[in-house]
N, C-alpha and C positions, 0 to 999 in steps of 0.2 A: 666888526664889520657884519657878524650875522644878524644882529637886528637892525640893522641902516640900509640893507641892500635885500631887496625882493627879488627872486630870481624866476623868471617865466621862462617855460620850454614849449616851445610850438612843435606839437605833436599830431596835427590835425591832417595832415597831407595825403593825399590819396597815391602820391608815387606810381601814377600809371607806367614809369618809364622800367618798372620791376615787372611788369607783366603781371600773371598769375600769382606770383609771391605776395604781392600786395592786392590781391584780389577780395582776399577774405581776411583782412587785416590793415590796420595803417602800417605805415613804411616803418615808423620808428620802431613797430612792435615785429618787425621779421626779424626771426633767428639769425644770429650770426657768431663765427668763432668757435662753433660748437654749442656751448652751453646757455650764451648771453642772446641778447637782444639788441639791436642797433642801438635804442633810446640808454640802455645800460652805461656807454661809453660818457655819454652828458652827463646822466645824474650823478655817477661816480666822480667825474672833473668838479662836478657842484660839491659833494659833500666833501673830496677831499682837498678843495679850496676852502673849508671854514663854514660853507653857506650855508643854513638850514630851513629858508622859508622859502618854499617852492611851489610854485602853481604849473600844474601842466594841464595845457590847451588842448584837447581831443576835438577830434569831429567824425572823421571819416571811419568806419568798421572799429569803433574804441572797444569792443568787449574785451577782447583779446591781450590788449593793451592795458586795461583797466584791471583786469583779473593779475597779470603779470605784477603791477607795483601795488596793488590792494592800497594797505595804510601805509608802506613805504618802509617796512621793518629792514629787510636788506641792507637799505641804505642809511638807517640810522633815523629815517624820518617819522616814524611815527611818535611824536611828541605833542605836547598839548600845548607849547608855546612855538608857532613857527611849523616845523611840520610840511607836509607835501598834501595839497590839493588839487584833486581833479576837476577840471572846469570844461563845461560843454557847452554850447550855444542853447541858450533856452526863450521861450515867447513868454512875456510880460508886460503887464500895462507899463505905455511909455518906451517899451523897447522895439527896435527894428524887428519885423517879423522876416528873418533871414538867416542863415548860415555864415558862419563866417566869410567873409569877400577878401581874405588878405589879411597877412602877418600885423599890419597894422590895426584893422578892423577887429581882429581877435581881441587885441590889448584894450581896445576901448569899448567892447563889449562887456569887458569884465573891470568898469573903471571902478565899482564899488566896492569888490576884493581889493584892488591896490587900494584905495582909500581908506579903509579898514587897517590895511597893514602900515600906512602913514611912512613909506620909505623915503630916506633921501636919494637913494639910485634905483632903477629898475634893470638888471642884468636880463637881456632878450638874447636866449638861444634856439637855434634850431635844434630838435631831436633825433634828426636822420643823418648824421655825420659820425664818423670813427676817427677820434683822435684823443690824444691827451694833454690837457691845457690845463695850467695853474691859473685861476681867474684873479688872480690877487694881485699880480706885477700890473696887469691892462687895467684894472680898477685904480689903482694907485697912479698910473697914468692919467688917466681920466680926471680926478681931483688934483693932480700936480698943475694941468692944461686950464685949470676952472673951465671944462668943455660942457656943452650941453649935450654933445652926443659924441662917443667914439666908438670906431669900428674895427673890429680885427681883421688884419689884410693879410694876405702872403700873394707868392709869386706862384704861378701855374704856366704848363707849358700854352704857349699863345694859342696852337689848334685846339686848346679846352677854353680859352678863356671866355667864349662866348656865351658860355652857358652860366656865367656870373655876372655881379655887377662890379664895374669897373673904374677904379678910382686914378686920380691925379693929386699929389700933396706935393705941398713947397717944402723948403728945407728944416721947418719948425716943425713937420708932420702934420700942419693944416690941411684939410682935405678941400681942394680948388676946385675938383669938378667929381661927379656921379653919376654914371649912365647905366642903367639896369639891362644885362645881357644885349649889346649890340650885336647888330648882325658882322662887322667889321670891328674888333676890339683896336682902341688905339694903342692900349696897353694889355700886358699880362698880372698886372696887378689888381687882384681881386677880393671882394668884400667876403668874408668866410661865412655872412650871416649870425654874428656875433657880436652884439651891440651891447653899452653901456648907456643909458640916458641917466640926466638930471630928471627926477621925478617932476617937478613942477614946468620944467620945459617940455617934457613930453605930453603931460596932461594937457597944456596947451595947443598942443600941434595936432593931435589927435580931432580929425574931423572924419565926416562919413565920404568926403570927397577925398582926403587920401588914407585910402585902404591899405596901403600895401609900404612896411618900411622901404625896400629898395626901389620900387616903381617910383615912389611918391612922396614919402615923407623926407628921407635923406638929401634926395636931389634938390626939393623945395630947400629945404633947411642951407645946404650949400648956396643956392643961386641968392638966396637972402641975407647972406654974410654972416650967417650963424656960426658957434664955434663947433666946428664938427673937426675932430680929430682922428687920426689913424695909428694903431699899434701892430707893429709889425711882427708875426708869430713866424717863429723860425722851425718850430716842433711837427711831428706827425699829424697829420690831416688827409683825412679823404672822404669824400663826398660818394657815397657808393649808390648811385640814383639810378644806375642804368643795369641790366643783367651783367652785361661783362663787367663794369667795375665791381660790382660785388661779388662776383666769382674773382676777380683777378684779388680783390684787397682781401677775401678769405684766405685764397691759398697763399699768398705772402706771407702769413700768420706763419707758414713753415720753414720759412728761410732762417740762416743762422744769424742774420742781421735785419730779421722784420724790424719794421718801422715803431712797431707798438710794442713793449715788451709786457706780455700778460702775465707773467713771473715775477713783475717788478712789486715786493712786499712794500715798498715804501709807498705806493701807489696801487692800491690794488681796485680790480674792474669789479663793483658787486652787484650782484643778480640774485634774482628768487629763485632757489635752487631746491630741488623736490629731492626727498629721500629716497634713493636708488640704490643696489649693489654695486660693488666695484667692478669694473670692466673686468668680462671673463676672455682668455684668449684661449682657443683651443689649440689642440696639440699639432694639427697641420697647418696651423695659421701663419700669415706671413704679413709683417706689417713695415713700412717704410716711411719714413719722412710725413706723418700724418698725425691726426690731432684726435684721440679715442675719448668720447666722454664716457660717465660712469652709467653704470647700466648696460653698457654694450655687448653684445654676446658675438664673437669673431671667429667664425671656423673657416674662413675664406682668405683671400689675399687683398689686402688694403695698403693702394699706394697714392702717396702724395694726395691725400683728401682728408677733408673735416667732418666727422661724424659727431652727431649731438647726444644726448643722452638716449638708451634704449634701443638704440637700432642694432638690427641684426642681420649679421651676412654669412648665408649660408655655406656649406662646405663647397670648395669647388668654384665660388664666387669670385669675382675680379671687380675690384672699385679704384677706378683711377682718373685722378682728376676730376674729381666729383666733390659735390657736396652732399651728403644726407641727414638730413633733419629729424626731429624728435621720434623715435618710435617707428619709423620708417624698417621695412623689412626687405632685404635685398634675397631673392630664394636661391638654392642649390644650383650651382653653374650658370648662375645669370652674371651679365656683364655689363659697368658702366664706364663710360669715358668719356669726359666732357659734359658732365649730367648735374642738374639740381633737383634733388627730390625733396619734396616738402613732406611736412610732418603726415606720419602714420601712412603713407602710400604703401603699397604691395608691389615689388615688383617680382614677375613668376619665375618658376624655377626656369632656367636655360633661355633666359629672355635677354636680348641685348639691346643697350640705350646709347645711343650716339655711332650709328655703323657707318663706317665707309668716309671716304673723303669729299665727298657733294655738299657744299656748303651753301645750297639753295639758301636766299632770307627766306623766312616762314613768311607763307603768302598773305596772312592775317595780321601780323604786327612786323614788318620789314625794317621799320625801322629800330626794331626793340630787340628781336631774335636773328642776328645776322653775322656773329660770331662762332656759329659752329657748336653753339650750347643747345641741348636740350632739356626741357622744364618738364617736371611729371607733378601735376598739382597735389594738395594735401588730399588725402584719403583717396586717391585714384587708385586702380587696380590695374598694371600691365599683367595680361594672360601672358601663361607658359609659352615659351618657344617664340614670342614676339620678337621682331626685327624692327626699331626703329631709328631712323636716319639721324640727321643733326639738323641743329633750327627747329626741332620740332616742339609741340607743345600738347601736353596731354592735359587736359582740365581737370580743375577739382572734382572729385567724387565721379569721374570717370568708373564704370564697371566694365566686364568681358563684351558685354553685349554689344556696348558703345562702338566696340571695333568692327561689329559686323562680320565676324568672321574672318576678317582679314588681317593676318598677322603681320604682314610688311607695310611698314609706314616709310614711304619715301622722305626725304629730307626738306622740310620746309612745309609741312602737313602739320595740321591741327585735327586732334581727336577732343571733339566735343562732348560735355555729358548728355545723357539721354538722349542722343543722335547718331545718326551714322557720320563716320568720318568724313571728312570736309576734302 
């Protein structure tokens, strides 16, 4: 199978709904689950399914993602036959002078790469979902049905269905209708953004006018009576496309019945892992129901939280219901409650993040920051003694003077870098 199937992972999305978490990196490169990145789950599914020929289509802020993937060694993809290739849009003679305009356009702009592989099938995956899936039964169904395209589908709560492509299927599993993100979904059977195409059929379908699989290619195929089938997936799958879903899915890993088992030795989630010392827990530290990565130094209290490698929690500090990313520092006596702290941020001594019960939505991003979560951006510095409310946003790179001496930041406000608080 590995020789006949080419896997393409779409990893170029801007991920605007993740606010400042995706401001400095592509969404698939956002840290998740302590030591992982979001894309690690898709990549691990690929190699655990025995697939070894992979192209990763990058575009928005790709440097962090490219550094993370490198030559693919953590996933055993550093090989001369197959392996992993990072594909970015580029300008050349006879090529459109444009970025990828959609998922299908991204594939079309890499036709030469695909033709060189001469695959039988092309597996197209989103790089920004957290799930565990063996793609082999999915591919087997596609072959059994002699399909031209097969979509992985699942049911979601009807109130969430408007965020996805909606399908209707007949008794044989053939797709009879496909509509992308309707305002009023007719059902809750949704596309997961996981497709397998027969390559000759897909090559003929790719045109500049049909730039997106969900909006153009699949609806057109169904309308034309092409052989499109659905594969119903019953396992764990989460789209972590919003700040709230990212936070909730992260903390769900801490439950006794977590939907995805990171300790499953038969289905490991692989990642690029740095050499760091074991976590060190101080004499007065207290930790409950949390995930503590290697290199952490804990001298305070951590409750129901996820800490990435290298995080330091000072004496007397409290981290509760929070996510703290690589090498961030929580100073002595500081408190975090329902906060997401990005890489290398510093929370000053006795500062408090997530203060009070006021849940006024963020005035700059009301549709993204409205669930009582406060974000502190990459390499931001929160001054000693600062009090920051809920639904606040402390932008990447903020330093003490950006607070303009104002140490109380009301809920719903933003502190911008190199400017006074708004």
